[in-house]
Biopython code that builds the backbone (N, CA, C, O; Angstrom):
import numpy as np
from Bio.PDB.StructureBuilder import StructureBuilder

atoms = [
    (1, "MET", "N", (188.124, 21.083, -46.577)),
    (1, "MET", "CA", (187.242, 22.172, -46.853)),
    (1, "MET", "C", (187.254, 23.514, -46.386)),
    (1, "MET", "O", (187.593, 23.678, -45.214)),
    (2, "GLU", "N", (186.931, 24.575, -47.117)),
    (2, "GLU", "CA", (187.044, 25.757, -46.268)),
    (2, "GLU", "C", (186.038, 26.566, -46.426)),
    (2, "GLU", "O", (185.443, 26.655, -47.499)),
    (3, "ASP", "N", (185.704, 27.315, -45.272)),
    (3, "ASP", "CA", (184.723, 28.085, -44.946)),
    (3, "ASP", "C", (185.002, 29.540, -44.494)),
    (3, "ASP", "O", (185.776, 29.639, -43.542)),
    (4, "PRO", "N", (184.473, 30.759, -45.049)),
    (4, "PRO", "CA", (185.059, 31.967, -44.673)),
    (4, "PRO", "C", (185.121, 32.294, -43.326)),
    (4, "PRO", "O", (186.109, 32.986, -43.082)),
    (5, "GLU", "N", (184.299, 32.006, -42.186)),
    (5, "GLU", "CA", (184.317, 32.073, -40.861)),
    (5, "GLU", "C", (185.142, 30.919, -40.235)),
    (5, "GLU", "O", (185.977, 31.313, -39.421)),
    (6, "LEU", "N", (185.092, 29.580, -40.437)),
    (6, "LEU", "CA", (185.968, 28.625, -39.760)),
    (6, "LEU", "C", (187.358, 28.688, -40.386)),
    (6, "LEU", "O", (188.231, 28.223, -39.653)),
    (7, "GLY", "N", (187.696, 29.065, -41.344)),
    (7, "GLY", "CA", (188.637, 28.613, -42.187)),
    (7, "GLY", "C", (188.896, 27.006, -42.655)),
    (7, "GLY", "O", (187.903, 26.285, -42.755)),
    (8, "SER", "N", (190.105, 26.504, -42.912)),
    (8, "SER", "CA", (189.937, 24.758, -43.122)),
    (8, "SER", "C", (189.743, 24.400, -42.401)),
    (8, "SER", "O", (189.988, 24.929, -41.317)),
    (9, "PHE", "N", (189.130, 23.175, -42.551)),
    (9, "PHE", "CA", (188.592, 21.842, -41.696)),
    (9, "PHE", "C", (188.491, 20.733, -42.606)),
    (9, "PHE", "O", (188.274, 20.858, -43.811)),
    (10, "GLY", "N", (188.685, 19.447, -41.890)),
    (10, "GLY", "CA", (188.316, 18.370, -42.541)),
    (10, "GLY", "C", (186.810, 17.915, -42.036)),
    (10, "GLY", "O", (186.001, 18.415, -41.254)),
    (11, "TYR", "N", (186.822, 16.694, -42.883)),
    (11, "TYR", "CA", (185.516, 16.037, -42.402)),
    (11, "TYR", "C", (185.820, 14.344, -42.448)),
    (11, "TYR", "O", (186.854, 13.983, -43.010)),
    (12, "GLU", "N", (185.197, 13.640, -42.040)),
    (12, "GLU", "CA", (185.239, 12.027, -41.886)),
    (12, "GLU", "C", (184.049, 11.331, -42.243)),
    (12, "GLU", "O", (183.033, 11.484, -41.566)),
    (13, "TRP", "N", (184.067, 10.686, -43.097)),
    (13, "TRP", "CA", (182.805, 9.948, -43.437)),
    (13, "TRP", "C", (183.142, 8.538, -42.403)),
    (13, "TRP", "O", (184.208, 7.922, -42.407)),
    (14, "GLU", "N", (182.030, 8.249, -41.607)),
    (14, "GLU", "CA", (182.201, 6.943, -40.966)),
    (14, "GLU", "C", (180.923, 6.067, -41.560)),
    (14, "GLU", "O", (179.764, 6.477, -41.614)),
    (15, "GLN", "N", (181.381, 4.817, -41.975)),
    (15, "GLN", "CA", (180.319, 3.837, -42.281)),
    (15, "GLN", "C", (179.996, 3.187, -40.888)),
    (15, "GLN", "O", (180.844, 2.379, -40.507)),
    (16, "ALA", "N", (178.998, 3.381, -40.121)),
    (16, "ALA", "CA", (178.768, 2.904, -38.884)),
    (16, "ALA", "C", (178.428, 1.776, -39.106)),
    (16, "ALA", "O", (179.206, 0.969, -38.596)),
    (17, "LEU", "N", (177.366, 1.197, -39.802)),
    (17, "LEU", "CA", (176.610, -0.064, -40.038)),
    (17, "LEU", "C", (176.117, -0.353, -41.367)),
    (17, "LEU", "O", (175.473, 0.491, -41.991)),
    (18, "TYR", "N", (176.397, -1.565, -41.863)),
    (18, "TYR", "CA", (175.851, -2.184, -43.197)),
    (18, "TYR", "C", (175.416, -3.439, -43.087)),
    (18, "TYR", "O", (176.133, -4.369, -42.717)),
    (19, "ASP", "N", (174.113, -3.546, -43.430)),
    (19, "ASP", "CA", (173.533, -4.977, -43.252)),
    (19, "ASP", "C", (173.295, -5.250, -44.844)),
    (19, "ASP", "O", (172.547, -4.499, -45.469)),
    (20, "PRO", "N", (173.923, -6.294, -45.453)),
    (20, "PRO", "CA", (174.043, -6.909, -46.926)),
    (20, "PRO", "C", (172.744, -7.673, -47.153)),
    (20, "PRO", "O", (172.518, -8.030, -48.310)),
    (21, "VAL", "N", (171.633, -8.047, -45.959)),
    (21, "VAL", "CA", (170.747, -8.654, -46.201)),
    (21, "VAL", "C", (169.597, -7.879, -46.547)),
    (21, "VAL", "O", (168.810, -8.189, -47.442)),
    (22, "SER", "N", (169.511, -6.841, -45.806)),
    (22, "SER", "CA", (168.305, -5.688, -45.940)),
    (22, "SER", "C", (168.786, -4.573, -46.859)),
    (22, "SER", "O", (168.010, -3.873, -47.509)),
    (23, "GLY", "N", (170.274, -4.432, -46.877)),
    (23, "GLY", "CA", (170.890, -3.163, -47.612)),
    (23, "GLY", "C", (170.568, -1.848, -46.629)),
    (23, "GLY", "O", (170.695, -0.694, -47.037)),
    (24, "ARG", "N", (170.280, -2.072, -45.738)),
    (24, "ARG", "CA", (170.583, -0.952, -44.623)),
    (24, "ARG", "C", (171.889, -0.386, -44.333)),
    (24, "ARG", "O", (172.775, -1.111, -43.880)),
    (25, "LEU", "N", (172.085, 0.868, -44.560)),
    (25, "LEU", "CA", (173.154, 1.785, -44.360)),
    (25, "LEU", "C", (172.911, 2.893, -43.603)),
    (25, "LEU", "O", (172.013, 3.718, -43.775)),
    (26, "VAL", "N", (174.113, 2.867, -42.392)),
    (26, "VAL", "CA", (174.091, 4.125, -41.493)),
    (26, "VAL", "C", (175.569, 4.540, -41.575)),
    (26, "VAL", "O", (176.598, 3.883, -41.424)),
    (27, "CYS", "N", (175.348, 5.872, -41.868)),
    (27, "CYS", "CA", (176.797, 6.906, -41.972)),
    (27, "CYS", "C", (177.073, 8.021, -41.046)),
    (27, "CYS", "O", (176.087, 8.569, -40.553)),
    (28, "HIS", "N", (177.889, 8.321, -40.824)),
    (28, "HIS", "CA", (177.886, 9.739, -39.977)),
    (28, "HIS", "C", (179.119, 10.397, -40.579)),
    (28, "HIS", "O", (180.108, 9.718, -40.856)),
    (29, "ILE", "N", (179.072, 11.770, -40.794)),
    (29, "ILE", "CA", (179.945, 12.722, -40.947)),
    (29, "ILE", "C", (180.602, 13.735, -39.563)),
    (29, "ILE", "O", (179.929, 14.444, -38.815)),
    (30, "HIS", "N", (181.679, 13.586, -39.539)),
    (30, "HIS", "CA", (182.074, 14.143, -38.324)),
    (30, "HIS", "C", (183.076, 15.262, -38.999)),
    (30, "HIS", "O", (183.648, 14.983, -40.052)),
    (31, "PHE", "N", (183.263, 16.485, -38.388)),
    (31, "PHE", "CA", (184.062, 17.628, -38.641)),
    (31, "PHE", "C", (185.355, 17.737, -37.573)),
    (31, "PHE", "O", (185.264, 17.633, -36.350)),
    (32, "ASN", "N", (186.350, 17.928, -38.200)),
    (32, "ASN", "CA", (187.830, 18.134, -37.596)),
    (32, "ASN", "C", (188.535, 19.534, -37.821)),
    (32, "ASN", "O", (189.165, 19.672, -38.869)),
    (33, "PHE", "N", (188.474, 20.687, -36.831)),
    (33, "PHE", "CA", (188.947, 21.932, -37.017)),
    (33, "PHE", "C", (190.353, 21.903, -36.484)),
    (33, "PHE", "O", (190.895, 21.184, -35.645)),
    (34, "PRO", "N", (190.776, 22.894, -37.218)),
    (34, "PRO", "CA", (192.587, 23.294, -37.003)),
    (34, "PRO", "C", (192.765, 23.407, -35.343)),
    (34, "PRO", "O", (193.803, 22.974, -34.843)),
    (35, "ASP", "N", (191.862, 23.921, -34.614)),
    (35, "ASP", "CA", (192.145, 24.106, -33.306)),
    (35, "ASP", "C", (192.147, 22.631, -32.390)),
    (35, "ASP", "O", (192.205, 22.459, -31.172)),
    (36, "GLY", "N", (192.061, 21.682, -33.502)),
    (36, "GLY", "CA", (191.895, 20.479, -32.460)),
    (36, "GLY", "C", (190.534, 19.914, -32.077)),
    (36, "GLY", "O", (190.385, 18.751, -31.701)),
    (37, "SER", "N", (189.726, 20.642, -32.172)),
    (37, "SER", "CA", (188.152, 20.320, -31.847)),
    (37, "SER", "C", (187.841, 19.408, -33.085)),
    (37, "SER", "O", (188.419, 19.182, -34.148)),
    (38, "ARG", "N", (186.374, 18.869, -32.335)),
    (38, "ARG", "CA", (185.978, 17.855, -33.301)),
    (38, "ARG", "C", (184.313, 17.972, -33.238)),
    (38, "ARG", "O", (183.739, 18.097, -32.156)),
    (39, "LEU", "N", (183.714, 17.927, -34.305)),
    (39, "LEU", "CA", (181.629, 18.203, -34.003)),
    (39, "LEU", "C", (181.829, 16.427, -34.784)),
    (39, "LEU", "O", (182.362, 16.114, -35.849)),
    (40, "GLU", "N", (181.179, 15.589, -33.765)),
    (40, "GLU", "CA", (180.923, 14.249, -33.948)),
    (40, "GLU", "C", (179.452, 14.276, -34.487)),
    (40, "GLU", "O", (178.494, 14.891, -34.021)),
    (41, "ARG", "N", (179.510, 13.460, -35.582)),
    (41, "ARG", "CA", (177.937, 13.117, -36.089)),
    (41, "ARG", "C", (177.410, 14.425, -36.470)),
    (41, "ARG", "O", (176.455, 14.779, -35.780)),
    (42, "ALA", "N", (177.754, 15.188, -37.328)),
    (42, "ALA", "CA", (177.247, 16.458, -37.782)),
    (42, "ALA", "C", (176.201, 16.020, -38.419)),
    (42, "ALA", "O", (175.113, 16.557, -38.214)),
    (43, "PHE", "N", (176.315, 15.070, -39.223)),
    (43, "PHE", "CA", (175.364, 14.662, -40.201)),
    (43, "PHE", "C", (175.091, 13.359, -39.974)),
    (43, "PHE", "O", (176.127, 12.717, -39.799)),
    (44, "THR", "N", (173.839, 12.545, -39.890)),
    (44, "THR", "CA", (173.699, 11.348, -39.937)),
    (44, "THR", "C", (172.705, 10.913, -41.179)),
    (44, "THR", "O", (171.805, 11.642, -41.596)),
    (45, "TYR", "N", (173.054, 9.448, -41.764)),
    (45, "TYR", "CA", (172.326, 9.173, -42.793)),
    (45, "TYR", "C", (171.883, 7.811, -42.815)),
    (45, "TYR", "O", (172.740, 6.957, -43.043)),
    (46, "ASP", "N", (170.848, 7.499, -42.643)),
    (46, "ASP", "CA", (170.408, 6.005, -42.463)),
    (46, "ASP", "C", (169.207, 5.814, -43.609)),
    (46, "ASP", "O", (168.101, 6.355, -43.588)),
    (47, "TRP", "N", (169.748, 4.866, -44.647)),
    (47, "TRP", "CA", (168.934, 4.395, -45.755)),
    (47, "TRP", "C", (169.362, 3.526, -46.178)),
    (47, "TRP", "O", (170.443, 3.083, -45.790)),
    (48, "ARG", "N", (168.530, 2.893, -47.287)),
    (48, "ARG", "CA", (168.620, 1.610, -47.916)),
    (48, "ARG", "C", (169.534, 2.028, -49.157)),
    (48, "ARG", "O", (169.353, 2.988, -49.906)),
    (49, "LEU", "N", (170.531, 1.108, -49.196)),
    (49, "LEU", "CA", (171.894, 1.371, -50.280)),
    (49, "LEU", "C", (171.201, 0.079, -51.460)),
    (49, "LEU", "O", (171.024, -1.121, -51.253)),
    (50, "TRP", "N", (170.985, 0.729, -52.440)),
    (50, "TRP", "CA", (170.409, 0.158, -53.722)),
    (50, "TRP", "C", (171.813, -0.236, -54.449)),
    (50, "TRP", "O", (172.775, 0.506, -54.248)),
    (51, "SER", "N", (171.944, -1.218, -55.168)),
    (51, "SER", "CA", (173.061, -1.510, -55.934)),
    (51, "SER", "C", (172.491, -1.117, -57.453)),
    (51, "SER", "O", (171.340, -0.965, -57.862)),
    (52, "LEU", "N", (173.548, -1.036, -57.993)),
    (52, "LEU", "CA", (173.200, -0.563, -59.675)),
    (52, "LEU", "C", (172.561, -1.656, -60.170)),
    (52, "LEU", "O", (171.617, -1.279, -60.865)),
    (53, "PRO", "N", (172.656, -2.921, -60.125)),
    (53, "PRO", "CA", (171.904, -3.813, -60.920)),
    (53, "PRO", "C", (170.480, -3.564, -60.323)),
    (53, "PRO", "O", (169.564, -3.431, -61.134)),
    (54, "GLU", "N", (170.240, -3.498, -59.177)),
    (54, "GLU", "CA", (168.904, -3.451, -58.623)),
    (54, "GLU", "C", (168.010, -2.155, -59.424)),
    (54, "GLU", "O", (166.933, -2.290, -60.004)),
    (55, "ILE", "N", (168.753, -0.962, -59.271)),
    (55, "ILE", "CA", (168.074, 0.152, -59.936)),
    (55, "ILE", "C", (167.986, 0.030, -61.267)),
    (55, "ILE", "O", (166.949, 0.449, -61.782)),
    (56, "ARG", "N", (168.852, -0.460, -61.991)),
    (56, "ARG", "CA", (168.677, -0.768, -63.618)),
    (56, "ARG", "C", (167.665, -1.472, -63.816)),
    (56, "ARG", "O", (166.960, -1.229, -64.795)),
    (57, "GLU", "N", (167.328, -2.577, -62.883)),
    (57, "GLU", "CA", (166.101, -3.608, -63.222)),
    (57, "GLU", "C", (164.891, -2.920, -63.043)),
    (57, "GLU", "O", (163.958, -3.036, -63.838)),
    (58, "LEU", "N", (164.844, -2.023, -61.778)),
    (58, "LEU", "CA", (163.712, -1.029, -61.620)),
    (58, "LEU", "C", (163.511, -0.444, -62.778)),
    (58, "LEU", "O", (162.574, -0.791, -63.498)),
    (59, "LEU", "N", (164.281, 0.432, -63.084)),
    (59, "LEU", "CA", (164.080, 1.299, -64.325)),
    (59, "LEU", "C", (163.568, 0.452, -65.528)),
    (59, "LEU", "O", (162.506, 0.793, -66.048)),
    (60, "SER", "N", (164.114, -0.420, -65.914)),
    (60, "SER", "CA", (163.589, -1.271, -67.119)),
    (60, "SER", "C", (162.088, -1.852, -66.667)),
    (60, "SER", "O", (161.209, -2.001, -67.516)),
    (61, "GLU", "N", (161.927, -2.082, -65.634)),
    (61, "GLU", "CA", (160.308, -2.505, -65.070)),
    (61, "GLU", "C", (159.657, -1.610, -65.181)),
    (61, "GLU", "O", (158.526, -1.806, -65.626)),
    (62, "ALA", "N", (160.053, -0.278, -64.842)),
    (62, "ALA", "CA", (159.129, 0.584, -64.889)),
    (62, "ALA", "C", (159.034, 1.477, -66.554)),
    (62, "ALA", "O", (158.573, 2.610, -66.692)),
    (63, "GLY", "N", (159.481, 0.787, -67.438)),
    (63, "GLY", "CA", (159.317, 1.097, -68.478)),
    (63, "GLY", "C", (160.440, 1.899, -69.744)),
    (63, "GLY", "O", (160.324, 2.146, -70.944)),
    (64, "PHE", "N", (161.392, 2.087, -68.829)),
    (64, "PHE", "CA", (162.554, 2.972, -69.464)),
    (64, "PHE", "C", (163.203, 1.857, -70.558)),
    (64, "PHE", "O", (163.296, 0.662, -70.280)),
    (65, "SER", "N", (163.602, 2.390, -71.740)),
    (65, "SER", "CA", (163.900, 1.466, -72.841)),
    (65, "SER", "C", (165.644, 1.124, -72.574)),
    (65, "SER", "O", (166.118, -0.012, -72.597)),
    (66, "ARG", "N", (166.326, 2.226, -72.355)),
    (66, "ARG", "CA", (167.565, 2.130, -72.015)),
    (66, "ARG", "C", (168.077, 2.825, -70.849)),
    (66, "ARG", "O", (167.763, 3.985, -70.582)),
    (67, "VAL", "N", (169.044, 1.957, -70.000)),
    (67, "VAL", "CA", (169.554, 2.558, -69.031)),
    (67, "VAL", "C", (170.975, 2.666, -69.160)),
    (67, "VAL", "O", (171.603, 1.628, -69.370)),
    (68, "HIS", "N", (171.556, 3.708, -69.071)),
    (68, "HIS", "CA", (173.329, 3.708, -68.953)),
    (68, "HIS", "C", (174.239, 4.019, -67.636)),
    (68, "HIS", "O", (173.748, 4.767, -66.789)),
    (69, "VAL", "N", (175.146, 3.645, -67.488)),
    (69, "VAL", "CA", (175.939, 3.841, -66.339)),
    (69, "VAL", "C", (176.876, 4.639, -66.892)),
    (69, "VAL", "O", (177.380, 4.530, -68.010)),
    (70, "TYR", "N", (177.167, 5.760, -65.735)),
    (70, "TYR", "CA", (178.221, 6.517, -66.115)),
    (70, "TYR", "C", (178.944, 6.620, -65.034)),
    (70, "TYR", "O", (178.537, 7.007, -63.938)),
    (71, "TRP", "N", (180.512, 6.128, -65.433)),
    (71, "TRP", "CA", (181.518, 5.771, -64.176)),
    (71, "TRP", "C", (182.652, 6.964, -64.063)),
    (71, "TRP", "O", (183.252, 7.432, -65.030)),
    (72, "GLN", "N", (182.798, 7.302, -62.891)),
    (72, "GLN", "CA", (183.739, 8.435, -62.888)),
    (72, "GLN", "C", (185.264, 7.923, -62.852)),
    (72, "GLN", "O", (185.634, 7.150, -61.967)),
    (73, "GLY", "N", (186.138, 8.393, -63.863)),
    (73, "GLY", "CA", (187.383, 8.203, -63.754)),
    (73, "GLY", "C", (188.570, 8.615, -62.657)),
    (73, "GLY", "O", (188.190, 9.034, -61.564)),
    (74, "TRP", "N", (189.774, 8.523, -62.880)),
    (74, "TRP", "CA", (190.772, 8.891, -61.856)),
    (74, "TRP", "C", (192.074, 9.641, -62.692)),
    (74, "TRP", "O", (192.410, 9.453, -63.861)),
    (75, "ASP", "N", (192.664, 10.525, -61.707)),
    (75, "ASP", "CA", (193.492, 11.143, -62.525)),
    (75, "ASP", "C", (194.906, 10.615, -62.202)),
    (75, "ASP", "O", (194.966, 9.798, -61.283)),
    (76, "ALA", "N", (196.111, 10.978, -62.855)),
    (76, "ALA", "CA", (197.284, 10.347, -62.416)),
    (76, "ALA", "C", (197.683, 10.168, -60.852)),
    (76, "ALA", "O", (198.407, 9.231, -60.516)),
    (77, "GLN", "N", (197.260, 10.957, -60.059)),
    (77, "GLN", "CA", (197.432, 10.806, -58.537)),
    (77, "GLN", "C", (196.645, 10.091, -57.776)),
    (77, "GLN", "O", (196.755, 10.018, -56.552)),
    (78, "GLY", "N", (195.655, 9.419, -58.577)),
    (78, "GLY", "CA", (194.812, 8.440, -58.110)),
    (78, "GLY", "C", (193.478, 9.026, -57.367)),
    (78, "GLY", "O", (192.801, 8.431, -56.529)),
    (79, "HIS", "N", (193.299, 10.169, -57.817)),
    (79, "HIS", "CA", (192.080, 11.036, -57.183)),
    (79, "HIS", "C", (190.929, 11.026, -58.226)),
    (79, "HIS", "O", (191.372, 10.930, -59.370)),
    (80, "PRO", "N", (189.820, 11.086, -58.164)),
    (80, "PRO", "CA", (188.611, 11.360, -58.976)),
    (80, "PRO", "C", (188.876, 12.511, -59.788)),
    (80, "PRO", "O", (189.353, 13.555, -59.343)),
    (81, "ASP", "N", (188.528, 12.288, -61.115)),
    (81, "ASP", "CA", (188.871, 13.515, -61.953)),
    (81, "ASP", "C", (187.401, 13.936, -62.429)),
    (81, "ASP", "O", (187.361, 14.776, -63.328)),
    (82, "GLY", "N", (186.110, 13.418, -61.895)),
    (82, "GLY", "CA", (185.132, 14.450, -62.050)),
    (82, "GLY", "C", (184.720, 14.254, -63.747)),
    (82, "GLY", "O", (183.968, 15.061, -64.294)),
    (83, "ARG", "N", (185.215, 13.280, -64.359)),
    (83, "ARG", "CA", (184.893, 12.792, -65.815)),
    (83, "ARG", "C", (184.067, 11.801, -65.536)),
    (83, "ARG", "O", (184.313, 11.018, -64.619)),
    (84, "PHE", "N", (182.657, 11.680, -66.519)),
    (84, "PHE", "CA", (182.023, 10.387, -66.351)),
    (84, "PHE", "C", (182.090, 9.871, -67.781)),
    (84, "PHE", "O", (181.861, 10.562, -68.774)),
    (85, "VAL", "N", (182.365, 8.825, -67.783)),
    (85, "VAL", "CA", (182.031, 7.845, -69.219)),
    (85, "VAL", "C", (181.053, 6.851, -69.141)),
    (85, "VAL", "O", (181.075, 6.283, -68.049)),
    (86, "PRO", "N", (180.219, 6.448, -69.900)),
    (86, "PRO", "CA", (179.459, 5.261, -70.231)),
    (86, "PRO", "C", (180.595, 3.944, -69.971)),
    (86, "PRO", "O", (181.772, 3.816, -70.309)),
    (87, "VAL", "N", (179.752, 3.146, -69.294)),
    (87, "VAL", "CA", (180.613, 1.798, -69.020)),
    (87, "VAL", "C", (179.822, 0.593, -69.223)),
    (87, "VAL", "O", (178.639, 0.821, -69.480)),
    (88, "GLU", "N", (180.153, -0.575, -69.176)),
    (88, "GLU", "CA", (179.496, -1.893, -69.244)),
    (88, "GLU", "C", (179.654, -2.635, -68.221)),
    (88, "GLU", "O", (178.752, -3.277, -67.682)),
    (89, "THR", "N", (181.014, -2.596, -67.818)),
    (89, "THR", "CA", (181.517, -2.837, -66.459)),
    (89, "THR", "C", (182.313, -1.955, -65.474)),
    (89, "THR", "O", (182.644, -0.889, -65.992)),
    (90, "GLY", "N", (182.691, -2.102, -64.256)),
    (90, "GLY", "CA", (182.857, -1.277, -63.591)),
    (90, "GLY", "C", (184.115, -2.000, -62.513)),
    (90, "GLY", "O", (184.078, -3.182, -62.172)),
    (91, "ALA", "N", (185.294, -0.934, -62.045)),
    (91, "ALA", "CA", (186.303, -1.366, -61.262)),
    (91, "ALA", "C", (185.897, -2.190, -59.792)),
    (91, "ALA", "O", (184.950, -1.682, -59.191)),
    (92, "PRO", "N", (186.326, -3.028, -59.359)),
    (92, "PRO", "CA", (185.896, -3.405, -57.981)),
    (92, "PRO", "C", (186.708, -2.999, -56.935)),
    (92, "PRO", "O", (187.550, -3.603, -56.270)),
    (93, "ASP", "N", (186.234, -1.682, -56.911)),
    (93, "ASP", "CA", (186.781, -0.672, -55.569)),
    (93, "ASP", "C", (185.881, -0.788, -54.600)),
    (93, "ASP", "O", (184.744, -1.254, -54.673)),
    (94, "ALA", "N", (186.632, -0.194, -53.383)),
    (94, "ALA", "CA", (185.682, -0.313, -52.027)),
    (94, "ALA", "C", (184.809, 1.093, -52.474)),
    (94, "ALA", "O", (183.699, 0.968, -51.957)),
    (95, "GLY", "N", (184.864, 2.123, -53.079)),
    (95, "GLY", "CA", (184.187, 3.340, -53.370)),
    (95, "GLY", "C", (184.346, 3.664, -54.934)),
    (95, "GLY", "O", (185.353, 3.590, -55.637)),
    (96, "TRP", "N", (183.050, 4.042, -55.253)),
    (96, "TRP", "CA", (183.144, 4.596, -56.547)),
    (96, "TRP", "C", (181.892, 5.502, -56.669)),
    (96, "TRP", "O", (180.978, 5.435, -55.847)),
    (97, "ILE", "N", (181.884, 6.338, -57.705)),
    (97, "ILE", "CA", (180.750, 7.124, -58.116)),
    (97, "ILE", "C", (180.227, 7.153, -59.319)),
    (97, "ILE", "O", (180.983, 7.548, -60.208)),
    (98, "ALA", "N", (179.042, 6.819, -59.646)),
    (98, "ALA", "CA", (178.407, 6.901, -60.939)),
    (98, "ALA", "C", (177.179, 7.222, -60.970)),
    (98, "ALA", "O", (176.364, 7.122, -60.053)),
    (99, "TYR", "N", (176.996, 7.675, -62.195)),
    (99, "TYR", "CA", (175.370, 8.407, -62.619)),
    (99, "TYR", "C", (174.976, 7.117, -63.301)),
    (99, "TYR", "O", (175.675, 6.246, -63.818)),
    (100, "LEU", "N", (173.237, 7.266, -63.117)),
    (100, "LEU", "CA", (172.534, 6.351, -64.204)),
    (100, "LEU", "C", (171.668, 7.507, -64.970)),
    (100, "LEU", "O", (171.408, 8.591, -64.449)),
    (101, "SER", "N", (171.307, 7.162, -66.135)),
    (101, "SER", "CA", (170.459, 7.695, -66.997)),
    (101, "SER", "C", (169.485, 6.921, -67.834)),
    (101, "SER", "O", (169.892, 5.958, -68.484)),
    (102, "ALA", "N", (168.161, 7.300, -67.862)),
    (102, "ALA", "CA", (167.605, 6.210, -68.369)),
    (102, "ALA", "C", (166.533, 7.125, -69.519)),
    (102, "ALA", "O", (166.001, 8.227, -69.385)),
    (103, "GLU", "N", (166.500, 6.177, -70.611)),
    (103, "GLU", "CA", (165.729, 6.902, -71.646)),
    (103, "GLU", "C", (164.403, 6.276, -71.554)),
    (103, "GLU", "O", (164.301, 5.179, -71.004)),
    (104, "PRO", "N", (163.117, 7.031, -72.170)),
    (104, "PRO", "CA", (161.848, 6.611, -72.374)),
    (104, "PRO", "C", (161.747, 5.369, -73.207)),
    (104, "PRO", "O", (160.644, 4.886, -73.464)),
]
sb = StructureBuilder()
sb.init_structure("model")
sb.init_model(0)
sb.init_chain("A")
sb.init_seg("    ")
for serial, (resi, resn, name, xyz) in enumerate(atoms, 1):
    if name == "N":
        sb.init_residue(resn, " ", resi, " ")
    sb.init_atom(name, np.array(xyz, "f"), 0.0, 1.0, " ", f" {name:<3s}", serial, name[0])
structure = sb.get_structure()
């Protein structure tokens, strides 16, 4: 990341807790600076992680007629390419980014 005042710095996403029974997920973001200093737990997220099937089912139950999943692709270097395409299945990766759209 780049900040006009701080220069370049990195961030680390830490998955501190995940409970597969309740879906509770606690994550922290830490910042690492060029001078070797570190800001621990600059941000903490404590939320319920909903799965795509759960969200799709809830949208259908709420009356939406069609729910689409748009999955992000990868470039030749294995980095996210920012392009999202409609899919019926997804790759079993540890991390992925997808969008949902729902039509009335």
